[in-house]
N, C-alpha and C positions, 0 to 999 in steps of 0.2 A: 622408567623414563618419565620426564616431567610432562605436565599438561600442555605446556607451550610446544614441546616437541611433538606431542600427539596431534595438536591442532595443525602444525606444519605438515605432518604426514597425511592428515585428513585432507587438507587443501590439495596436496600433491595427488592424493588418491582421486579426489573429485575431478582433477584435471586430467586424470588418466596417465600420470607420469610415474607411478610407484613401481618398484621392482617387486618380485614375488616375496623377497625377504621382508621388505617394508610392509607389505600387505599382511604377512604372517605376524609381524610385530603388532600391527594394529588389531588384528583378530584376537591375539592373545590378550592384549590390553583390554579390549571391550568384552571379552568373555570373563574377565576377572570381576571381582566384587568391589574393587576399590576405584571405580570410575567416578570422577567428580560430578557434582550435580549439573555443572555447566555443560557437560558432554553427554548427559543421559539421552537427550533427543538424538544426538549423533550416533550413540551406541545402538539404539534401536534401528535406525536407518542403515548403519553399516552392517549390522548383523543380518538384516534382511537382504541387503545387496550381495553379501558374500555367502549366503546360504547355498548349499549344493542343489537344492530342489528348485532352482529357478527355471521356470518355463515361460516361454514367450507366447502370449495369446495370439491366435490367428488374426490376421489383418491389423496387427498393432501399428505397423508403419503407416498404413492408409488412415487409420483412425487418428493417429497423432498428427499427421499432415493436415487432416481436416480441422482438427482442434487448433492447430497453430494458425492456419489460415483464418479461422473464425476470430481468434484472439487478435490477429493483426488488423482485421477489418473493424473489430470492436474498439481497438486501441487508437486507431487513426482519428475517428471523429470525437474521441473522448475529450480532448482539449476544447474543441468547439462546443461540445455538449455542456461542459462545465461552465463555459462562458455564458451560454444560454441560461443555465440554471441560476447563475449569479445575477444576470440581468433581470430575469423573471422575479427573483427574490427581492431585488432592489425595487422593482416596479410595484410589487405587492406591498412592500413597506410604505412606499410613497402613497399608494392608493388608500391603504389603511389609515395613514396619517391624515390624508385629505378627508377621507370618509368620516373619521372621528371628529374632525373639526367642522364639518358641514352642519350638524345639528345645532351647534352653538354659534354658528355664524349668523350674524344679524346684518341685514342690508343697511341699517344705520349704525355704523360702527361707533363703539364707545371706547374711550381710552381706558385701558385696564392698568396702565402704568402711570405713575405720577410724573415721570420725566422721560425724555428721550434716552438718557443714559440707562435708566432702569429697563426700558424696552429693549435696548441693545443687549444688555446682560442676559435678559430672559431669552431672547432669540439666540444668542451665542450658546447658552446652556442647552437649549433644545437641539440646535444643530450638532453640538458636541455629542449629545446622547444618541442622536440619529446616526452620526458617523461611527460611533463606537459599536452600535448594533450591526451596522452594515459590515464593518471590518471584522467583527466576530464571525459573522456568517461566511465571509470570504475566506477567513483563516480556516474554518472547518472544511470548506470546499477544497482548499489547498492541501490540508492534511489528508483528506480522502484521496486526492490525486497522488500524493507521495506514497501512501500505503498501497495504492493500486500499483504504482510503479515498482515498489519494493517486492510486492507479491509476484508480479510478472517476472522480475529479475530472478527471484528464487525458483519459480517454475521453469524458467529458461535454463537455469543452471542444472536443475534436476533432469530436465529433458536431455541436455547434453550428456550428462552422466549416464542416463539410461541408454542413449545412443551408443556411447562407448562400450557399455556392458553388452549391448546387443552385438556390436562388432566383435567383441571378444568371444561371445557365444558362437557366432557364425564362423569364426576362425577355427 
């Protein structure tokens, strides 16, 4: 069978919708040596999930419930926390900029530019550089948020799969 068909069966397996025949097909496929590199990670996970020696640790449900509650509490203020971090980072950049300008600041200002147009261009260049730096920091904060969201979705999917496996074991 093709890789696409195996991916479809895997998705169906993770959703708990496969028949025994489809699970046997997946098991034979993953036990073979011709598994594509793109499915090697899935092979390891599938073979572990379908191993006959599966035992359920005591208090697993209670432990998972506590972890899920912790993750929910941790994820709720996450957006607020990221905004605080972004605000603090911007404040630090502003303070560093002001602090670096204070030693060269002179109470009797001298013109450093020959004309108003030149001063405008220098100020515009400085503000563009500052804006670029702030945007870069905010992009990294957004990337971290997206990675966290993706990780949480993957963990949630695995927990649902584990729950379905536990229900099968209990039946």
